[in-house]
NUKEVO-390949 format. One line per field, with one value per residue (C-alpha): residue number from 1; x, y, z. Coordinates in steps of 0.05 Angstrom, whole numbers, plus 5000, padded with zeros to 4 digits. Layout:
<recs>
num	NUM; ... .
px	X; ... .
py	Y; ... .
pz	Z; ... .
</recs>
This chain:
<recs>
num	1; 2; 3; 4; 5; 6; 7; 8; 9; 10; 11; 12; 13; 14; 15; 16; 17; 18; 19; 20; 21; 22; 23; 24; 25; 26; 27; 28; 29; 30; 31; 32; 33; 34; 35; 36; 37; 38; 39; 40; 41; 42; 43; 44; 45; 46; 47; 48; 49; 50; 51; 52; 53; 54; 55; 56; 57; 58; 59; 60; 61; 62; 63; 64; 65; 66; 67; 68; 69; 70; 71; 72; 73; 74; 75; 76; 77; 78; 79; 80; 81; 82; 83; 84; 85; 86; 87; 88; 89; 90; 91; 92; 93; 94; 95; 96; 97; 98; 99; 100; 101; 102; 103; 104; 105; 106; 107; 108; 109; 110; 111; 112; 113; 114; 115; 116; 117; 118; 119; 120; 121; 122; 123; 124; 125; 126; 127; 128; 129; 130; 131; 132; 133; 134; 135; 136; 137; 138; 139; 140; 141; 142; 143; 144; 145; 146; 147; 148; 149; 150; 151; 152; 153; 154; 155; 156; 157; 158; 159; 160; 161; 162; 163; 164; 165; 166; 167; 168; 169; 170; 171; 172; 173; 174; 175; 176; 177; 178; 179; 180; 181; 182; 183; 184; 185; 186; 187; 188; 189; 190; 191; 192; 193; 194; 195; 196; 197; 198; 199; 200; 201; 202; 203; 204; 205; 206; 207; 208; 209; 210; 211; 212; 213; 214; 215; 216; 217; 218; 219; 220; 221; 222; 223; 224; 225; 226; 227; 228; 229; 230; 231; 232; 233; 234; 235; 236; 237; 238; 239; 240; 241; 242; 243; 244; 245; 246; 247; 248; 249; 250; 251; 252; 253; 254; 255; 256; 257; 258; 259; 260; 261; 262; 263; 264; 265; 266; 267; 268; 269; 270; 271; 272; 273; 274; 275; 276; 277; 278; 279; 280; 281; 282; 283; 284; 285; 286; 287; 288; 289; 290; 291; 292; 293; 294; 295; 296; 297; 298; 299; 300; 301; 302; 303; 304; 305; 306; 307; 308; 309; 310; 311; 312; 313; 314; 315; 316; 317; 318; 319; 320; 321; 322; 323; 324; 325; 326; 327; 328; 329; 330; 331; 332; 333; 334; 335; 336; 337; 338; 339; 340; 341; 342; 343; 344; 345; 346; 347; 348; 349; 350; 351; 352; 353; 354; 355; 356; 357; 358; 359; 360; 361; 362; 363; 364; 365; 366; 367; 368; 369; 370; 371; 372; 373; 374; 375; 376; 377; 378; 379; 380; 381; 382; 383; 384; 385; 386; 387; 388; 389; 390; 391; 392; 393; 394; 395; 396; 397; 398; 399; 400; 401; 402; 403; 404; 405; 406; 407; 408; 409; 410; 411; 412; 413; 414; 415; 416; 417; 418; 419; 420; 421; 422; 423; 424; 425; 426; 427; 428; 429; 430; 431; 432; 433; 434; 435; 436; 437; 438; 439; 440; 441; 442; 443; 444; 445; 446; 447; 448; 449; 450; 451; 452; 453; 454; 455; 456; 457; 458; 459; 460; 461; 462; 463; 464; 465; 466; 467; 468; 469; 470; 471; 472; 473; 474; 475; 476; 477; 478; 479; 480; 481; 482; 483; 484; 485; 486; 487; 488; 489; 490; 491; 492; 493; 494; 495; 496; 497; 498; 499; 500; 501; 502; 503; 504; 505; 506; 507; 508; 509; 510; 511; 512; 513; 514; 515; 516; 517; 518; 519; 520; 521; 522; 523; 524; 525; 526; 527; 528; 529; 530; 531; 532; 533; 534; 535; 536; 537; 538; 539; 540; 541; 542; 543; 544; 545; 546; 547; 548; 549; 550; 551; 552; 553; 554; 555; 556; 557; 558; 559; 560; 561; 562; 563; 564; 565; 566; 567; 568; 569; 570; 571; 572; 573; 574; 575; 576; 577; 578; 579; 580; 581; 582; 583; 584; 585; 586; 587; 588; 589; 590; 591; 592; 593; 594; 595; 596; 597; 598; 599; 600; 601; 602; 603; 604; 605; 606; 607; 608; 609; 610; 611; 612; 613; 614; 615; 616; 617; 618; 619; 620; 621; 622; 623; 624; 625; 626; 627; 628; 629; 630; 631; 632; 633; 634; 635; 636; 637; 638; 639; 640; 641; 642; 643; 644; 645; 646; 647; 648; 649; 650; 651; 652; 653; 654; 655; 656; 657; 658; 659; 660; 661; 662; 663; 664; 665; 666; 667; 668; 669; 670; 671; 672; 673; 674; 675; 676; 677; 678; 679 .
px	8777; 8753; 8687; 8648; 8608; 8569; 8587; 8554; 8530; 8597; 8620; 8687; 8723; 8779; 8809; 8768; 8812; 8760; 8686; 8635; 8560; 8544; 8606; 8672; 8740; 8763; 8829; 8824; 8876; 8903; 8918; 8862; 8820; 8746; 8691; 8633; 8564; 8543; 8482; 8528; 8568; 8542; 8592; 8648; 8700; 8768; 8790; 8803; 8835; 8786; 8810; 8806; 8736; 8711; 8745; 8714; 8646; 8644; 8659; 8602; 8554; 8566; 8542; 8477; 8417; 8371; 8308; 8321; 8340; 8275; 8236; 8271; 8263; 8207; 8149; 8164; 8226; 8290; 8365; 8420; 8441; 8370; 8372; 8441; 8412; 8354; 8397; 8460; 8450; 8427; 8499; 8525; 8598; 8622; 8637; 8567; 8534; 8575; 8562; 8487; 8493; 8529; 8481; 8419; 8446; 8461; 8392; 8341; 8292; 8287; 8297; 8280; 8327; 8292; 8351; 8424; 8429; 8354; 8312; 8242; 8229; 8192; 8120; 8116; 8083; 8133; 8190; 8163; 8158; 8229; 8257; 8223; 8253; 8322; 8318; 8295; 8352; 8400; 8373; 8377; 8450; 8465; 8432; 8473; 8537; 8517; 8502; 8566; 8605; 8571; 8587; 8659; 8663; 8639; 8565; 8507; 8448; 8380; 8354; 8411; 8404; 8330; 8350; 8411; 8390; 8360; 8424; 8467; 8427; 8372; 8394; 8357; 8418; 8380; 8362; 8399; 8415; 8450; 8488; 8511; 8540; 8575; 8604; 8628; 8656; 8697; 8720; 8743; 8768; 8727; 8680; 8607; 8596; 8659; 8640; 8570; 8595; 8646; 8591; 8548; 8493; 8494; 8466; 8497; 8523; 8463; 8413; 8450; 8439; 8368; 8343; 8376; 8339; 8273; 8285; 8297; 8245; 8193; 8191; 8123; 8144; 8132; 8067; 8005; 7938; 7882; 7862; 7816; 7834; 7778; 7744; 7749; 7677; 7689; 7660; 7725; 7728; 7770; 7832; 7843; 7916; 7961; 8003; 8064; 8108; 8184; 8210; 8257; 8230; 8224; 8180; 8109; 8089; 8082; 8067; 8079; 8065; 8075; 8037; 8048; 7994; 7995; 8061; 8064; 8011; 8057; 8035; 8054; 8020; 8058; 8017; 8048; 8000; 8008; 7972; 7916; 7908; 7890; 7823; 7804; 7846; 7826; 7868; 7857; 7827; 7857; 7901; 7925; 7946; 7990; 8021; 8030; 8066; 8114; 8121; 8159; 8176; 8242; 8289; 8348; 8382; 8334; 8278; 8234; 8184; 8127; 8093; 8025; 7999; 8007; 7932; 7926; 7984; 7954; 7888; 7920; 7984; 7988; 7986; 7991; 7924; 7880; 7846; 7876; 7852; 7905; 7922; 7947; 7987; 7983; 8036; 8030; 8096; 8112; 8137; 8196; 8218; 8194; 8167; 8111; 8044; 7999; 7988; 7927; 7913; 7858; 7828; 7814; 7823; 7884; 7893; 7962; 7986; 8056; 8099; 8169; 8228; 8296; 8337; 8305; 8308; 8369; 8412; 8359; 8335; 8399; 8410; 8420; 8357; 8316; 8348; 8329; 8257; 8239; 8297; 8258; 8256; 8320; 8290; 8280; 8219; 8152; 8124; 8186; 8185; 8112; 8128; 8190; 8161; 8135; 8199; 8239; 8201; 8205; 8281; 8288; 8245; 8283; 8349; 8318; 8288; 8354; 8392; 8341; 8350; 8425; 8420; 8384; 8433; 8491; 8529; 8516; 8496; 8555; 8534; 8594; 8589; 8546; 8488; 8493; 8440; 8442; 8411; 8407; 8406; 8346; 8317; 8255; 8235; 8234; 8268; 8342; 8382; 8449; 8479; 8452; 8499; 8500; 8510; 8526; 8516; 8526; 8472; 8503; 8467; 8433; 8413; 8358; 8301; 8328; 8332; 8262; 8230; 8274; 8258; 8184; 8180; 8218; 8170; 8110; 8138; 8159; 8095; 8048; 8089; 8083; 8009; 7993; 8031; 7993; 7927; 7948; 7944; 7999; 8043; 8107; 8166; 8240; 8285; 8358; 8380; 8444; 8492; 8549; 8583; 8546; 8479; 8430; 8364; 8309; 8235; 8182; 8114; 8137; 8149; 8222; 8274; 8313; 8382; 8408; 8355; 8346; 8271; 8233; 8195; 8195; 8141; 8149; 8082; 8099; 8106; 8043; 8047; 8117; 8126; 8077; 8097; 8074; 8008; 7997; 8014; 7967; 7909; 7924; 7931; 7864; 7831; 7863; 7838; 7767; 7760; 7809; 7814; 7775; 7819; 7853; 7786; 7772; 7842; 7853; 7912; 7902; 7956; 8001; 7970; 8011; 7998; 8040; 8100; 8091; 8090; 8153; 8190; 8170; 8184; 8253; 8274; 8244; 8270; 8339; 8339; 8312; 8363; 8418; 8398; 8394; 8465; 8489; 8459; 8488; 8556; 8543; 8527; 8587; 8632; 8597; 8611; 8685; 8686; 8645; 8687; 8753; 8772; 8833; 8855; 8817; 8831; 8804; 8808; 8829; 8773; 8789; 8849; 8857; 8795; 8790; 8729; 8730; 8723; 8676; 8640; 8598; 8652; 8690; 8744; 8803; 8868; 8937; 8986; 8935; 8940; 8993; 8962; 8923; 8848; 8836; 8899; 8889; 8914; 8914; 8902; 8907; 8845; 8850; 8805; 8730; 8686; 8614; 8588; 8620; 8620; 8693; 8746; 8810; 8864; 8936; 8963; 9008; 9015; 8999; 8970; 8976; 9037; 9001; 8925; 8896; 8841; 8787; 8714; 8677; 8626; 8555; 8545; 8485; 8472; 8530; 8587; 8590; 8636; 8676; 8640; 8571; 8551; 8564; 8558; 8512; 8460; 8483; 8414; 8405; 8344; 8342; 8325; 8273; 8230; 8246; 8297; 8270; 8324 .
py	5020; 4967; 4959; 4903; 4925; 4897; 4918; 4888; 4826; 4812; 4823; 4856; 4886; 4936; 4994; 5058; 5116; 5171; 5179; 5229; 5232; 5197; 5153; 5127; 5115; 5044; 5010; 4936; 4885; 4887; 4962; 4983; 5042; 5044; 5094; 5060; 5090; 5095; 5051; 4995; 4994; 4936; 4928; 4969; 4936; 4945; 4872; 4821; 4837; 4841; 4777; 4739; 4764; 4740; 4672; 4662; 4688; 4639; 4582; 4605; 4611; 4539; 4517; 4555; 4509; 4546; 4510; 4529; 4600; 4606; 4583; 4635; 4692; 4742; 4750; 4823; 4850; 4843; 4856; 4804; 4825; 4812; 4741; 4731; 4750; 4702; 4645; 4651; 4695; 4764; 4788; 4754; 4762; 4801; 4735; 4708; 4772; 4769; 4694; 4706; 4759; 4711; 4654; 4696; 4726; 4659; 4629; 4671; 4613; 4619; 4694; 4748; 4808; 4871; 4919; 4924; 4875; 4871; 4808; 4779; 4705; 4671; 4646; 4573; 4551; 4590; 4559; 4490; 4500; 4527; 4468; 4419; 4457; 4456; 4382; 4369; 4411; 4372; 4306; 4332; 4352; 4283; 4253; 4298; 4276; 4203; 4209; 4247; 4192; 4138; 4176; 4185; 4111; 4095; 4080; 4121; 4127; 4113; 4183; 4215; 4166; 4186; 4260; 4250; 4293; 4348; 4351; 4356; 4400; 4438; 4435; 4460; 4484; 4479; 4406; 4357; 4311; 4368; 4389; 4317; 4314; 4382; 4359; 4293; 4328; 4374; 4318; 4273; 4330; 4300; 4334; 4317; 4278; 4237; 4226; 4201; 4158; 4125; 4114; 4077; 4130; 4125; 4059; 4066; 4122; 4115; 4119; 4180; 4218; 4192; 4206; 4274; 4291; 4267; 4304; 4370; 4363; 4310; 4311; 4278; 4223; 4211; 4172; 4203; 4208; 4170; 4214; 4204; 4231; 4279; 4261; 4307; 4328; 4366; 4336; 4333; 4319; 4261; 4285; 4253; 4239; 4180; 4206; 4174; 4191; 4185; 4172; 4128; 4059; 4079; 4138; 4130; 4204; 4209; 4283; 4294; 4261; 4281; 4272; 4290; 4302; 4322; 4294; 4299; 4354; 4415; 4433; 4389; 4399; 4377; 4363; 4371; 4337; 4350; 4309; 4351; 4343; 4417; 4399; 4361; 4388; 4455; 4504; 4495; 4424; 4365; 4339; 4409; 4421; 4358; 4381; 4452; 4424; 4379; 4424; 4373; 4300; 4282; 4240; 4198; 4135; 4077; 4114; 4175; 4212; 4233; 4300; 4267; 4199; 4141; 4133; 4206; 4201; 4140; 4176; 4229; 4199; 4191; 4115; 4074; 4047; 4101; 4164; 4212; 4282; 4331; 4405; 4403; 4453; 4445; 4482; 4481; 4483; 4490; 4421; 4446; 4511; 4492; 4562; 4567; 4580; 4580; 4551; 4532; 4505; 4453; 4416; 4346; 4270; 4244; 4171; 4147; 4092; 4081; 4097; 4095; 4086; 4119; 4063; 4012; 4054; 4099; 4046; 4037; 4108; 4138; 4198; 4152; 4113; 4178; 4211; 4152; 4138; 4109; 4060; 4003; 3975; 3956; 3913; 3937; 3953; 3950; 4015; 4055; 4024; 4044; 4114; 4121; 4174; 4221; 4211; 4229; 4293; 4311; 4300; 4345; 4397; 4392; 4406; 4466; 4493; 4484; 4522; 4578; 4584; 4584; 4643; 4681; 4658; 4680; 4616; 4541; 4498; 4454; 4399; 4352; 4318; 4255; 4242; 4182; 4131; 4095; 4026; 3992; 3918; 3883; 3947; 3949; 4018; 4000; 4046; 4030; 4003; 4030; 3960; 3948; 3935; 3998; 4001; 4066; 4075; 4133; 4168; 4220; 4286; 4306; 4236; 4240; 4220; 4266; 4324; 4312; 4316; 4373; 4418; 4401; 4419; 4485; 4500; 4488; 4526; 4586; 4588; 4582; 4632; 4684; 4670; 4680; 4746; 4770; 4755; 4790; 4724; 4718; 4656; 4631; 4644; 4627; 4681; 4697; 4768; 4746; 4688; 4727; 4688; 4693; 4714; 4665; 4637; 4669; 4655; 4708; 4728; 4769; 4742; 4761; 4732; 4670; 4682; 4613; 4579; 4633; 4647; 4710; 4678; 4611; 4584; 4513; 4480; 4410; 4371; 4383; 4315; 4327; 4402; 4448; 4508; 4471; 4454; 4527; 4548; 4494; 4524; 4591; 4560; 4523; 4590; 4621; 4563; 4570; 4646; 4676; 4752; 4751; 4696; 4745; 4752; 4677; 4650; 4623; 4670; 4743; 4796; 4813; 4756; 4747; 4672; 4667; 4699; 4653; 4592; 4616; 4626; 4558; 4522; 4553; 4530; 4460; 4448; 4469; 4423; 4364; 4374; 4381; 4314; 4281; 4305; 4281; 4212; 4206; 4221; 4170; 4115; 4135; 4126; 4059; 4040; 4054; 4009; 3953; 3952; 3957; 4020; 4055; 4095; 4140; 4179; 4249; 4319; 4382; 4432; 4480; 4494; 4434; 4398; 4340; 4311; 4235; 4219; 4159; 4172; 4230; 4250; 4314; 4312; 4352; 4325; 4338; 4356; 4386; 4459; 4477; 4438; 4474; 4465; 4404; 4367; 4291; 4256; 4189; 4195; 4151; 4154; 4167; 4142; 4148; 4177; 4157; 4204; 4268; 4241; 4262; 4230; 4261; 4239; 4248; 4256; 4197; 4209; 4260; 4228; 4285; 4326; 4390; 4395; 4431; 4484; 4460; 4472; 4513; 4469; 4491; 4504; 4505; 4560; 4532; 4487; 4421; 4425; 4370; 4363; 4341; 4405; 4450; 4402; 4432; 4395; 4384; 4397; 4447; 4487; 4446; 4382; 4338; 4337; 4263; 4266; 4208; 4160 .
pz	5900; 5852; 5815; 5782; 5721; 5662; 5591; 5530; 5568; 5600; 5671; 5683; 5742; 5750; 5789; 5794; 5771; 5776; 5788; 5764; 5772; 5707; 5695; 5720; 5690; 5704; 5690; 5673; 5692; 5620; 5628; 5583; 5609; 5598; 5612; 5648; 5658; 5731; 5717; 5696; 5761; 5803; 5861; 5891; 5936; 5966; 5963; 5937; 5870; 5812; 5778; 5844; 5858; 5791; 5800; 5869; 5847; 5789; 5837; 5882; 5823; 5803; 5872; 5870; 5857; 5810; 5832; 5905; 5885; 5845; 5907; 5951; 5903; 5916; 5867; 5855; 5820; 5860; 5858; 5859; 5929; 5953; 5928; 5959; 6027; 6019; 5993; 6036; 6097; 6116; 6108; 6044; 6027; 5967; 5931; 5946; 5919; 5856; 5850; 5855; 5801; 5754; 5767; 5757; 5693; 5661; 5677; 5637; 5637; 5713; 5721; 5670; 5668; 5689; 5686; 5706; 5764; 5770; 5758; 5763; 5770; 5713; 5724; 5741; 5676; 5634; 5674; 5663; 5588; 5586; 5625; 5578; 5518; 5550; 5563; 5492; 5465; 5508; 5481; 5410; 5420; 5448; 5387; 5341; 5376; 5371; 5296; 5284; 5320; 5276; 5213; 5234; 5246; 5176; 5190; 5166; 5215; 5182; 5198; 5159; 5101; 5095; 5093; 5048; 4989; 5032; 5072; 5011; 4965; 5003; 5076; 5136; 5175; 5240; 5229; 5275; 5215; 5179; 5242; 5253; 5183; 5193; 5260; 5231; 5170; 5214; 5259; 5202; 5157; 5100; 5051; 5068; 5003; 5014; 5086; 5069; 5012; 5059; 5110; 5059; 5054; 4978; 4952; 4883; 4838; 4792; 4849; 4875; 4810; 4800; 4870; 4871; 4806; 4835; 4900; 4863; 4809; 4829; 4905; 4905; 4857; 4783; 4787; 4758; 4792; 4757; 4698; 4640; 4571; 4551; 4486; 4426; 4413; 4349; 4285; 4247; 4172; 4147; 4109; 4041; 4054; 4071; 4129; 4160; 4220; 4228; 4298; 4338; 4357; 4431; 4415; 4441; 4440; 4365; 4355; 4281; 4214; 4142; 4077; 4004; 3951; 3878; 3855; 3779; 3775; 3779; 3849; 3908; 3975; 4037; 4098; 4168; 4216; 4291; 4345; 4373; 4448; 4448; 4417; 4480; 4538; 4566; 4605; 4679; 4672; 4712; 4655; 4639; 4711; 4708; 4643; 4670; 4731; 4691; 4630; 4588; 4581; 4613; 4571; 4593; 4566; 4571; 4606; 4605; 4650; 4606; 4612; 4605; 4632; 4583; 4575; 4555; 4507; 4474; 4464; 4420; 4393; 4317; 4317; 4254; 4230; 4262; 4237; 4287; 4305; 4282; 4271; 4199; 4161; 4085; 4045; 3969; 3930; 3856; 3839; 3798; 3833; 3903; 3911; 3964; 3931; 3992; 4062; 4101; 4171; 4183; 4242; 4219; 4226; 4190; 4168; 4193; 4147; 4176; 4236; 4206; 4252; 4244; 4274; 4227; 4163; 4164; 4131; 4075; 4065; 4038; 3993; 3934; 3949; 3953; 3892; 3848; 3866; 3799; 3795; 3825; 3896; 3931; 3985; 4055; 4097; 4059; 4087; 4067; 3998; 3988; 4011; 3968; 3921; 3976; 4016; 3955; 3946; 4019; 4019; 3958; 3992; 4058; 4023; 3988; 4053; 4088; 4034; 4037; 4112; 4104; 4057; 4113; 4165; 4122; 4130; 4122; 4180; 4198; 4245; 4235; 4302; 4307; 4352; 4398; 4414; 4481; 4492; 4559; 4545; 4574; 4602; 4558; 4583; 4657; 4708; 4704; 4762; 4739; 4727; 4657; 4599; 4557; 4481; 4447; 4372; 4326; 4286; 4241; 4241; 4178; 4155; 4102; 4149; 4202; 4154; 4126; 4195; 4220; 4160; 4163; 4236; 4224; 4167; 4213; 4273; 4232; 4190; 4249; 4289; 4234; 4224; 4298; 4296; 4235; 4270; 4334; 4373; 4425; 4426; 4458; 4413; 4411; 4383; 4374; 4357; 4322; 4315; 4349; 4405; 4471; 4441; 4472; 4447; 4488; 4498; 4495; 4469; 4410; 4340; 4333; 4284; 4301; 4271; 4287; 4246; 4194; 4201; 4217; 4275; 4309; 4356; 4382; 4362; 4337; 4402; 4443; 4476; 4500; 4512; 4548; 4506; 4444; 4476; 4494; 4423; 4396; 4434; 4402; 4333; 4341; 4358; 4297; 4253; 4280; 4284; 4235; 4244; 4309; 4339; 4388; 4424; 4426; 4442; 4513; 4523; 4507; 4488; 4548; 4588; 4652; 4649; 4586; 4621; 4680; 4634; 4598; 4664; 4691; 4626; 4618; 4687; 4681; 4610; 4630; 4690; 4649; 4594; 4645; 4676; 4608; 4593; 4661; 4651; 4581; 4612; 4668; 4618; 4575; 4635; 4649; 4576; 4586; 4648; 4617; 4554; 4592; 4552; 4582; 4521; 4474; 4410; 4412; 4384; 4421; 4416; 4473; 4516; 4562; 4536; 4488; 4455; 4443; 4369; 4377; 4442; 4471; 4520; 4534; 4587; 4613; 4588; 4616; 4562; 4513; 4535; 4485; 4427; 4373; 4363; 4320; 4341; 4344; 4406; 4439; 4513; 4574; 4618; 4692; 4747; 4737; 4792; 4780; 4834; 4809; 4736; 4732; 4689; 4662; 4614; 4596; 4525; 4509; 4434; 4382; 4320; 4270; 4253; 4240; 4232; 4172; 4178; 4223; 4206; 4258; 4290; 4296; 4370; 4415; 4466; 4507; 4486; 4525; 4584; 4617; 4683; 4705; 4738; 4679; 4619; 4567; 4527; 4455; 4424; 4369; 4348; 4284; 4321; 4290; 4353; 4357; 4413; 4455; 4477 .
</recs>
């Protein structure tokens, strides 16, 4: 005797070897023996053979019209044999019974399963909805197949082009557009990105990187809603100083300015004046919500996305010729020993007499020019010449402050790699297209103007950080437990030492127009300046405020993403520069196994033949093919230019050393930056 049974949603048949009240032993055609519960046995028969019955029943099932079967089926629960009698005849064959079973089982939208071999027909309205859904699914599958065929043929359907970045980077795996790309990728044996690139889905490499960044970080676009810059209502005293800023020419968010008083009196007071949007903007207000969402200005060669709307920036920026509201730190130094005598924070209006520009002055304002301030003018820009004496003192002070920090650090700072400036010819600050001519110039780290600003900002950030801590006012700090390899700079609310800089605490406070952490800290500093010892009660953010931790978390993620994009775009334009200049060979220095850093360009790349060379070895290399989408380029050593390199200085590194590829390349920005990092 044979039996047909259901097991785990599958129908099988075999020879009955033994039967008991609760179960039977059945031998399948393969020879395997299985124990089947009595409730799962659906048909017993003497012939035909099990395999033949299943074959014939499947053929019968294919001929059963579901609509007609649904009409014949009773309203109450029924068995498959009952339907076979209604559909075929009052004495259906074994094959017809099994065929009815198979057909009912595979049509749950018509017949709901009510037990082993038992069914109940679906209500008419439910059936209609199910049929509509099935038809829709069928049409979607047809659309997926059509799109996949187009992609395979080298054409990108508009619907997939519109979903390109979502498909590649944040896919909905149930979406038909995604499924079409997967199907086409499998059919063509191509990676999805290669497939889409071949199909013309990517307008240009630059647009690919730009739109991907916007998709991930600015899904609603970069435009600002119409916002008014709140007025500063405080009656601020006018400072009796002549302040000046030092930035790059493209900088519009001028956050910081400097002043010097008392030269020749024995005590020199240095003023560090920071733009004061915190005097007008309030936490939770409309402008603050925008800044809180963006968290930082985004920089890239030739362009930037500001944290605040331009009209808001212009209301508070330290523009030449205006008396600008500022949070000022005054530090008094002994003119000879440069020992700090006192410090004071004031809320005031500061006359800005000049906006000096690095790129216009670095060639003039040299160490020699600053070390000989009384030797007469040597031509150059009028503003710099008028400010030669204060600049000279600030440069002397900056070198002193740097040496003091290096004593705390336990070793000198050694930034022997240059910074690079990118200029897109004819761009004039407009959104780039990716086809502009790019010019790359070198700005050596530690130039006099750079050092002046960097040390002044470190002085302000460390002084204010310590002051807030002394008053019990929480702030957002950056700290580093030690300079040992792998010890990262972290953000938190405690005033902990920053070993990399060599200060006992460090709170970013000098770029409130460009970094949200600085704006938050400025609110706290303003409260401290107004209320002194009771500032902790008056400050917007209280000790252990959960909002501070939320801001830190959001800022860390956004700042990392923005810096990563800046690094990627600098690499993109460096590769463009190689193509535009027809450069096929470079001279570089081995700095890690298999990696070479170009000597005159901001480029790190894997180089074949460099694995066995020592760190510091000079090589000439032949460049391989450039991929502007993946930002990949490699090289091959064709000549070693030094016989045996001498001892190599250990370079000052950031949290992560720059890598060779776009996905892992680190931003080469140190904690001693001058806060003037705009492109």
